[in-house]
N, C-alpha and C positions, 0 to 999 in steps of 0.2 A: 468630097474632100476627105483625105486621111490625115490623121494627126498622130504624133508619137512624141514621147518624152525623151530628151537627151540630157546628158550630164556634162558639166564643164566647170570652168572657173572664170569669174568676172572681176574686173577692176573695181576699185573703190567708186569711181565716177558712175559706172553702170549700176552698181549696187545702190548707190544713193538715188539715182534716177528712178529705178524700178521699185524701190522700197518706199521712197518719200516724195517722188516727183521733184527732186532738188538737183539742179545742175550748177549751183552757185560756186562750186569748187573747180569748175572748168574755166581756164583762162584763155582758151583758144576758141573763137567764135565758130570756126569751121568744125572743130571736133565736137563742140556743144551741139551744133545742128545735127551731126551724124548720130550722136547718142540719143537725142530727142526723136529722131526718125525711126528708131528701132521699134518694131511692132510685135516681136515675139513676146510671149508671156514668159516671164522669168521669175522663179521662186528662189529667193536668196537663202542660203544656208549658213553654215559655220565658216569662220575665217580659216584660210589655208596658210596664211603667212606670205612672205615675200616670194615672188616668182619673176623670172626674167622672160617668161613666155608671153606671147600676145594674149590679150583679153579675148575670150571665146565669144563675146557678144559684139563689141564695137571693133574688134581686131586691132586696137591700138597696140603698137609694138613696144611701148615703153614698159620697163619693169615696174613692179610695185606690189602692194598688198593685193591678195586675191581672196575671193569668197566662193564657196561652193555654190553652184546654181543648177537649177533644172530648167530646161527650155521646152516649151510646147511648140513643136514645129508642125506647121500645116503645109501639105502639098497635095 
C-alpha cells in the first residue's frame, strides 16, 4: 500500500469531526453519517475564511468557512 499527503480545505463540520470527534453541529442525519464514515487521516490547519467551493473531505457543496487540511491518502 502506498500513501501520500494531499492539501485541501475542509468545512467546519469536517474540522470538528476530525479534531474533536464532534458532529453535534450537523442537523441532517444523512450528512452526519457521511461525515462520520470518512476514514482518511486529516490534519486541520489554519482558518481560510468563507468559500463557496465544496468541502474537499465530505464534498458538501454548501458554502461556508473552511480550514486548511492535510489528507493522508492510501492507495
